[in-house]
C-alpha positions as CSV (number, residue, x, y, z in Angstrom):
1,M,-73.5,-38.5,-2.5
2,L,-72.6,-42.1,-1.7
3,F,-70.1,-41.9,-4.6
4,L,-68.5,-38.8,-3.3
5,R,-68.2,-40.4,-0.1
6,L,-66.5,-43.6,-1.4
7,F,-64.2,-41.6,-3.3
8,K,-63.1,-39.4,-0.6
9,L,-62.7,-42.8,1.5
10,F,-60.4,-44.4,-1.1
11,A,-58.5,-41.2,-1.6
12,N,-57.6,-41.2,2.3
13,K,-56.6,-44.7,1.8
14,C,-54.5,-44.1,-0.8
15,M,-52.4,-41.1,0.9
16,T,-52.0,-43.3,3.9
17,S,-48.3,-44.6,4.5
18,S,-47.9,-47.9,5.5
19,P,-45.1,-50.2,6.9
20,G,-44.5,-51.8,3.4
21,S,-43.9,-48.2,1.9
22,L,-41.5,-47.4,4.4
23,E,-39.6,-50.7,3.6
24,D,-39.6,-49.8,0.2
25,K,-37.9,-46.5,1.0
26,L,-35.3,-48.1,3.2
27,R,-34.7,-50.6,0.3
28,Q,-33.7,-48.1,-2.1
29,T,-30.4,-47.7,-0.2
30,L,-30.3,-51.0,1.5
31,S,-31.7,-53.8,-1.0
32,R,-31.8,-56.5,1.8
33,A,-33.6,-54.2,4.7
34,R,-36.6,-55.0,6.4
35,L,-38.7,-53.1,9.2
36,C,-40.1,-55.1,12.1
37,L,-42.6,-53.9,14.7
38,T,-40.7,-53.8,18.0
39,P,-41.7,-52.8,21.7
40,L,-39.2,-50.3,23.2
41,P,-37.4,-51.7,26.0
42,L,-37.8,-48.3,28.1
43,T,-41.4,-47.9,26.9
44,P,-42.9,-51.5,26.3
45,S,-46.2,-49.6,25.6
46,I,-44.7,-48.0,22.6
47,S,-44.0,-50.3,19.5
48,L,-42.2,-48.8,16.4
49,H,-41.4,-50.1,13.2
50,L,-37.6,-50.2,13.3
51,Y,-34.8,-51.5,11.2
52,D,-34.5,-55.4,11.5
53,T,-30.7,-56.3,12.1
54,T,-31.2,-59.9,11.6
55,V,-31.9,-59.8,7.8
56,L,-28.4,-58.0,7.0
57,E,-25.5,-60.6,7.1
58,G,-22.3,-60.0,5.5
59,P,-20.8,-56.8,4.4
60,I,-22.9,-54.4,2.2
61,S,-21.7,-53.2,-1.5
62,H,-19.7,-50.0,-1.7
63,D,-22.7,-48.2,-3.4
64,E,-25.2,-49.2,-0.6
65,A,-22.7,-47.9,2.1
66,Q,-22.3,-44.6,0.2
67,A,-26.0,-44.4,-0.1
68,V,-26.4,-45.0,3.6
69,V,-24.0,-42.4,4.4
70,A,-25.5,-39.8,2.1
71,E,-29.1,-40.4,3.1
72,P,-29.2,-42.0,6.4
73,A,-32.7,-43.5,7.4
74,Y,-32.7,-42.1,11.1
75,W,-36.3,-42.5,11.5
76,S,-35.8,-46.5,11.4
77,F,-34.0,-46.6,14.5
78,C,-35.3,-45.2,18.0
79,W,-32.2,-43.3,19.5
80,A,-31.5,-43.6,22.9
81,S,-32.3,-39.9,23.9
82,G,-36.0,-40.2,22.0
83,Q,-36.6,-43.3,24.0
84,V,-35.4,-41.7,27.4
85,L,-37.6,-38.8,26.8
86,A,-40.5,-40.7,25.8
87,Q,-40.2,-42.7,28.9
88,Y,-40.0,-39.5,31.0
89,I,-43.2,-38.3,29.5
90,L,-45.0,-41.2,30.2
91,R,-43.8,-41.0,33.9
92,H,-44.7,-37.6,34.2
93,P,-47.6,-37.0,32.1
94,E,-48.5,-33.7,34.0
95,C,-45.6,-32.1,31.8
96,V,-47.8,-32.3,28.6
97,K,-51.3,-33.2,29.6
98,G,-53.8,-30.8,28.3
99,K,-51.1,-28.8,26.3
100,R,-50.5,-28.1,22.7
101,V,-46.9,-30.0,22.2
102,L,-44.5,-29.8,19.3
103,D,-41.7,-32.6,18.9
104,F,-38.8,-31.1,17.1
105,G,-36.8,-33.5,14.9
106,S,-39.6,-36.0,15.5
107,G,-37.7,-38.9,13.7
108,S,-39.5,-42.3,14.2
109,G,-42.1,-40.2,16.3
110,V,-41.6,-41.8,19.9
111,V,-41.5,-38.6,21.7
112,A,-44.6,-37.3,20.0
113,I,-46.3,-40.7,20.4
114,A,-45.7,-40.5,24.2
115,A,-47.0,-37.0,24.3
116,A,-50.2,-38.1,22.8
117,M,-50.5,-40.9,25.2
118,A,-50.1,-38.6,28.1
119,Q,-53.0,-36.9,26.9
120,A,-51.7,-33.6,25.2
121,S,-54.3,-31.7,23.7
122,E,-52.7,-31.6,20.3
123,V,-49.5,-32.7,19.2
124,I,-47.5,-31.6,16.3
125,A,-44.6,-33.9,14.8
126,C,-42.0,-31.9,13.1
127,D,-39.1,-33.2,10.8
128,I,-37.7,-31.9,7.6
129,D,-37.4,-35.6,6.3
130,H,-40.4,-36.5,4.4
131,D,-39.6,-40.2,5.1
132,A,-39.6,-39.8,8.8
133,L,-43.0,-37.9,8.7
134,E,-44.0,-41.0,6.8
135,A,-42.7,-42.9,9.6
136,V,-44.4,-40.9,12.3
137,R,-47.6,-41.2,10.4
138,V,-47.4,-45.2,10.5
139,N,-46.1,-45.3,14.1
140,A,-48.7,-43.2,15.2
141,D,-51.4,-45.2,13.6
142,T,-49.8,-48.5,14.9
143,N,-50.0,-47.0,18.3
144,H,-53.6,-45.7,18.0
145,V,-52.8,-42.1,18.4
146,N,-53.3,-38.9,16.4
147,M,-51.0,-35.9,15.4
148,T,-50.1,-33.1,13.0
149,L,-47.5,-33.5,10.9
150,L,-45.1,-30.5,10.1
151,S,-42.2,-30.4,7.7
152,D,-40.9,-26.7,8.0
153,F,-40.9,-25.3,11.7
154,Q,-40.8,-21.8,10.4
155,R,-44.4,-22.3,9.0
156,L,-45.7,-23.1,12.6
157,K,-48.3,-20.4,12.5
158,E,-49.0,-19.9,16.4
159,P,-46.8,-20.7,19.3
160,V,-47.4,-24.0,21.3
161,D,-47.3,-24.6,25.1
162,V,-44.2,-27.1,25.1
163,I,-41.6,-27.8,22.6
164,V,-40.0,-31.4,23.2
165,A,-36.6,-32.3,21.5
166,A,-34.3,-35.1,21.5
167,D,-30.8,-35.2,20.3
168,V,-31.0,-31.8,18.3
169,L,-27.8,-30.4,19.5
170,Y,-25.4,-32.7,18.0
171,D,-24.0,-30.3,15.9
172,K,-22.9,-26.6,17.4
173,D,-24.6,-25.0,14.5
174,N,-27.9,-26.1,15.9
175,Y,-27.2,-24.3,19.5
176,G,-29.3,-21.4,18.0
177,L,-32.3,-23.2,18.0
178,L,-32.6,-23.0,22.0
179,E,-33.1,-19.2,21.4
180,V,-35.7,-19.6,18.3
181,F,-37.6,-22.1,20.7
182,K,-38.2,-19.8,23.5
183,T,-40.1,-17.5,21.1
184,K,-42.3,-20.2,19.9
185,C,-43.3,-21.6,23.5
186,S,-43.6,-21.1,26.9
187,E,-42.1,-24.5,28.0
188,M,-39.4,-26.9,26.7
189,L,-38.3,-30.5,27.7
190,L,-35.2,-31.5,26.2
191,A,-33.1,-34.8,26.2
192,D,-29.4,-35.0,24.9
193,S,-26.8,-37.6,25.2
194,R,-23.9,-35.6,23.6
195,V,-24.2,-32.1,25.6
196,K,-23.4,-32.1,29.2
197,E,-24.1,-28.4,29.8
198,L,-27.0,-26.7,27.6
199,P,-25.1,-23.4,25.9
200,A,-28.2,-21.1,27.0
201,D,-29.6,-19.5,30.0
202,G,-32.5,-20.8,32.0
203,F,-32.2,-24.5,31.4
204,K,-32.7,-26.9,34.5
205,L,-31.2,-30.5,34.5
206,V,-33.8,-32.7,36.1
207,D,-32.3,-36.2,35.4
208,T,-30.0,-38.4,33.9
209,I,-31.1,-41.5,32.6
210,E,-29.4,-44.6,30.9
211,G,-30.9,-45.7,27.5
212,R,-29.4,-47.4,24.4
213,T,-30.5,-46.9,20.7
214,H,-32.6,-49.6,19.6
215,P,-31.6,-51.6,17.5
216,D,-28.3,-51.2,19.4
217,L,-25.5,-49.6,17.7
218,N,-23.0,-50.2,20.2
219,E,-22.3,-46.3,20.6
220,F,-19.8,-45.3,23.3
221,E,-21.1,-45.6,26.9
222,E,-20.9,-42.0,27.4
223,F,-23.6,-41.5,24.8
224,N,-25.9,-43.9,26.6
225,Q,-26.1,-41.5,29.7
226,V,-29.2,-39.1,28.7
227,R,-29.6,-35.8,30.2
228,I,-33.3,-34.5,30.7
229,Y,-33.3,-30.4,30.7
230,T,-36.6,-28.4,31.3
231,W,-37.1,-24.6,30.5
232,Q,-39.9,-22.7,31.4
233,E,-40.8,-18.9,30.4
234,S,-40.3,-16.4,33.3
235,H,-43.0,-14.1,33.8
């Protein structure tokens, strides 16, 4: 029995991602890349393992540039909308407290981590990028919160109370997600810096907050204005 317990402990440890393993994945496209544990400007209570810009000096090779474009490591940046939505949740914990929450397109996991800190009863981080889910796992461990990881939204077995999502409508082909979300939850909390008016009924603009992607990508100023939208199922 003791051997079995030790074996399970060892197996669980081996399956756990680490900042080092994430860094190795990043270096598959950028050989000089490095991650740095970074407190976020808008939510200093949350720290994430993010891309360290100080190590990349001089031009990158053509092959590396092509690799970055082909497989961008979105999870290694905390995008403006994600950081703003995380801040909003921490300032308004009642929107998730005691509720089952799914973070769609979780990326670095910042919004999911904020929901867990705000005492959601369960947090599900959903992303089709397996590297992103590993980043979520590492960042959740770093911030001492627990969550469930989901790689396929269609495999969600039961509806949740709240779906949260940041910057998932950058492509008009994704607009249909809003109607799909309505079948899977009774509330939504969305943040977007690129869509000024949501192409669906029932959404309410509740705030506009300035935020910047971290590390800063020097995006156009208009993309630093993040809009927060809410939706509630009508009864």
